[in-house]
Structures are given as structure tokens and as C-alpha cells.
N, C-alpha and C positions, 0 to 999 in steps of 0.2 A: 583795512589798509595792512600791512605787514609793516610790524616796528621797523624790524630788520632785514635789508634790503642787499640780495646777495649777487654781484655780478653776475651779468650774462656769460657764461660758460661755454667757449668753443672746443669743444671736441672733435678729433679726428683719427677714423681709424688708419692705424700704420701696419703693413705686414713688414715681417720678419724678413729678412733679406734670406734668399736661398744659399744653402752652403753649396761647395763645388759636387760633394756625394748627392744632394740630393737631386740635384740638376742631370748627374751623369743614372743616376737612376730613371728619374722622368725620363729624360731622353730614350735609354733604354728599352723602359717600357713601351715608349710609342713605336719604335723600331719592332720591336717585339711583338704587337698588337694582332698584326695580323696570323704569325703565324702562330700565335697560343689561343685563337677564336677558331683556325681552321682544327687546332688538336683537340680543343674542346668539344666540336661541332662532331667530330670524327669518333672520338670516345663514347659520347652519349648517346649516340645513334648503334654503337657496336655492345656496347653496355647494357644495353634494356633486354636486349636479345638471350643475351649471358645469364644475367640475373633470371629469369623466367624461365631458365632448361636447366640452372645448375640448382646442384643441391641445396643450397640457400633455403630456399624457399620450403623443402623438406624439413628441414632445423629447425626453424622458426616455428613452422605449424606444429612439430613435436612437441617444443617448447612450451607453446600456446595451449598445447593440451593436456600437457604436463601440469600445468599451473592450475587447468581447468580441475582437474580433477588431482590433487595432489596424496601421496600416500599420508598414512594417520602421522599426526605430529611433527608435519613438513614444517606450517609455519612457524608453532612456537619453538622448532629447533632455529629455522633462518630469523629469527628475530633475538634467539641468544648469541648466534654465532656474529650478529650484526650491531649487538650492544659489545661484545668482545672489541671489534673493531673498535665502537667509538669511546672505550677505553682508552685502549692503546695510544688513542690520537691527544685520551686528553692527561695520559703519564708521558708522551713524547715532547715535552716542552723543551725546546732549545733547539737539538741538532735537528737538521734537515733529514738524514738518516733514520735518528729516532721515528722518526713521523713516518719513514718507509717500516722498519723493521718490524716497531712494538705492535704498530695494527696486524699487520700479517701472520707476527708470531700468536700472536692472543686467538684471531682467528683459526690458525692452523690449528692451534693447541684444542681448542673448541669442537670445531669440525670431527677431531680426529677422533674427541669422548661420545661424540654421536656415531661417525661413522669408522668405528675403529679396522673393518677387514679391508675397508678402500683406503685408508691410512698404511696399515701393516703394507700394501700393495704396492703401494708410493713410495713408501720407505726402500724394499728391496728393491724396487727399479733404480732409484737416484745411491 
């Protein structure tokens, strides 16, 4: 037997009432549902053919082959460039703009150290 008894509580779940905006969006979704289903069906059928015949499959296979047989020193360079981006994230405390600029700048600087010819070509174009 328990020394302390607590009264039985009756709990009931009560949903919050929907706002006008929620009701309007819900109504719009129900009205547009047949059209969106038709568009999704049309896009899925046509996109399967396009993806198979596009150059994307060649691009991804080339990238896969490159990662299978990388040039000498590729992975250490990739590690240094990635580490520079992580350091940029740590240095960019506070502002959201800093969080975009610092990692990109540090990764760009470290990339230009390893690939100076490509960096010069990009700088001339821009």
C-alpha cells in the first residue's frame, strides 16, 4: 500500500484550432492535388528517359573513375583544403556573412596554393 495517494487525473487531448491561413492552405492543397499528381506523373515519366540519355551519367562516371584512380597527392590536398574550410567556420563566429565568407576565402587560398595555374586562369577570367 502506498502511504501517499494521488487523485486520479483525467487527461484529455485538445487540438489547437486551425488559423485562417492554415485552413486556406489546406483547402488550396486539396483543390490542387489532382493537378500536382498529374504533373508529378508526367515529370517522372519524362525525366527517366532524359537522365538516361543525358551527359550527367557520363559526368558522374568520370568523377567516379577519377576518385578510383586519383593523381598523386590528391587526397592529402583535399584534406588540407577541407581543413581550411573547417578552420574558417571556427573563425567565423557571430555573423552569418562571416560564416559564408571565411570558409570560402580560406578554402580558395589553400586551393590556389596547390593549383596556382588554375587560380591564375580563374583570376584572369573574373
